[in-house]
C-alpha positions as CSV (number, residue, x, y, z in Angstrom):
1,M,140.7,147.9,131.1
2,P,142.2,149.8,128.2
3,A,140.1,150.2,125.0
4,S,141.3,148.2,122.0
5,T,142.6,150.4,119.2
6,G,141.7,147.8,116.6
7,I,144.8,148.6,114.6
8,P,146.3,145.4,113.1
9,P,150.0,145.1,112.4
10,S,150.7,146.3,108.9
11,N,153.6,143.9,108.3
12,W,154.1,140.3,109.3
13,W,157.2,141.0,111.2
14,Q,155.3,143.4,113.6
15,R,153.4,140.5,114.9
16,A,156.2,137.9,114.7
17,S,157.5,136.3,117.9
18,K,161.2,136.5,118.9
19,A,161.7,132.9,117.7
20,Q,160.1,133.7,114.3
21,T,162.3,136.8,113.9
22,Y,165.4,134.8,114.7
23,A,164.3,132.1,112.2
24,V,163.9,134.7,109.5
25,V,167.2,136.3,110.2
26,I,169.1,133.0,110.3
27,A,167.3,131.7,107.1
28,S,168.0,135.0,105.3
29,S,171.6,135.0,106.3
30,A,172.0,131.4,105.2
31,V,170.4,132.1,101.8
32,L,172.8,135.1,101.3
33,F,175.8,132.9,102.3
34,L,174.8,130.2,99.8
35,L,174.3,132.8,97.1
36,L,177.7,134.3,97.8
37,I,179.3,130.9,97.7
38,G,177.5,130.1,94.4
39,F,178.6,133.4,92.9
40,N,182.2,132.8,93.9
41,S,182.0,129.3,92.4
42,I,180.6,130.7,89.1
43,V,183.2,133.3,88.9
44,G,185.8,130.7,89.7
45,R,188.2,133.1,91.4
46,Y,189.1,133.1,95.1
47,P,191.2,136.2,95.7
48,G,193.3,135.4,98.7
49,G,192.3,131.8,98.8
50,R,189.2,129.7,99.3
51,I,189.1,129.9,103.1
52,L,189.5,133.7,103.1
53,T,186.7,134.0,100.5
54,L,184.4,131.7,102.6
55,A,185.2,133.8,105.7
56,A,184.4,137.0,103.9
57,D,181.1,135.5,102.6
58,A,180.3,134.4,106.2
59,S,181.1,137.9,107.5
60,V,178.9,139.6,105.0
61,S,176.1,137.1,105.7
62,L,176.4,137.7,109.5
63,L,176.4,141.5,109.1
64,F,173.4,141.3,106.8
65,G,171.6,139.1,109.4
66,A,172.4,141.5,112.2
67,L,171.2,144.5,110.3
68,L,168.0,142.7,109.2
69,G,167.3,141.6,112.9
70,K,167.9,145.2,114.1
71,A,165.5,146.6,111.4
72,I,162.8,144.1,112.3
73,R,163.2,144.8,116.0
74,E,163.0,148.6,115.5
75,S,159.9,148.2,113.5
76,Q,158.3,146.0,116.2
77,L,159.2,148.6,118.9
78,R,157.8,151.5,116.8
79,Y,154.6,149.6,116.2
80,E,154.2,148.8,119.9
81,A,154.8,152.4,120.9
82,V,152.2,153.7,118.5
83,R,149.7,151.0,119.6
84,Q,150.2,151.8,123.3
85,R,149.9,155.5,122.7
86,L,146.6,155.0,120.7
87,E,145.3,152.8,123.5
88,M,146.1,155.5,126.1
89,I,144.4,158.2,123.9
90,A,141.3,156.0,123.6
91,E,141.2,155.5,127.3
92,M,141.6,159.2,128.0
93,N,138.9,160.0,125.5
94,H,136.5,157.6,127.2
95,H,137.1,159.0,130.7
96,I,136.9,162.7,129.6
97,R,133.7,162.1,127.8
98,N,132.1,160.3,130.8
99,A,133.1,163.2,133.1
100,L,131.9,165.7,130.5
101,E,128.5,164.0,130.3
102,L,128.1,164.3,134.1
103,I,128.9,168.0,134.0
104,Q,126.4,168.6,131.2
105,L,123.7,166.7,133.1
106,S,124.4,168.5,136.3
107,A,124.2,171.9,134.5
108,H,120.5,171.2,133.7
109,N,119.8,171.1,137.5
110,T,120.1,174.9,137.6
111,Q,117.6,177.4,136.1
112,D,120.4,179.8,135.0
113,A,120.2,179.8,131.2
114,E,123.5,181.6,130.8
115,L,125.3,179.1,132.9
116,I,123.8,176.2,130.9
117,A,124.8,177.9,127.6
118,N,128.4,178.4,128.9
119,I,128.6,174.8,130.0
120,E,127.2,173.5,126.7
121,T,129.7,175.7,124.7
122,A,132.6,174.5,126.8
123,A,131.5,170.9,126.4
124,A,131.2,171.3,122.6
125,R,134.8,172.7,122.5
126,I,136.1,169.8,124.6
127,Q,134.3,167.3,122.3
128,W,135.8,169.0,119.3
129,A,139.2,168.9,120.8
130,L,138.9,165.2,121.6
131,R,137.7,164.4,118.1
132,E,139.9,166.7,116.0
133,I,143.0,167.9,117.8
134,L,144.0,165.0,120.1
135,P,144.3,162.4,117.3
136,Q,146.3,164.9,115.1
137,S,148.8,165.8,117.8
138,S,149.2,162.1,118.7
139,A,150.1,161.3,115.1
140,R,152.7,164.0,115.0
141,S,154.4,163.0,118.3
142,T,154.6,159.2,117.7
143,P,158.0,157.8,116.6
144,G,158.2,157.0,113.0
145,A,155.1,159.1,112.1
């Protein structure tokens, strides 16, 4: 079972369901459409006619909705990729530390002090790498980081 990363989504849209995302995109597009219609009514001019102006307003609103939906989806995908990568790193860290502990314990079965010192030095380097280097290299290689 993978270890939990404990990293909550930093934005509401990263935890939003598909239906919630669609609802936000549709509502945002509708609000923009109404604002454009209101602006055209205030200005009082309809270059090319009222129908053409409404079609242009609808097109702008649909384009805005499509771009907003794509931006939200990309953010959700980036968040999920980072979350999965951090879960994998936590799981690797757990398994490596367990194996390392067994190696350290088995080293004490021997009377060779030099061998024990070498194993302890190597174990300390591995612990350091798991603690310091692995999280840093993970942050550099994740998308959007």
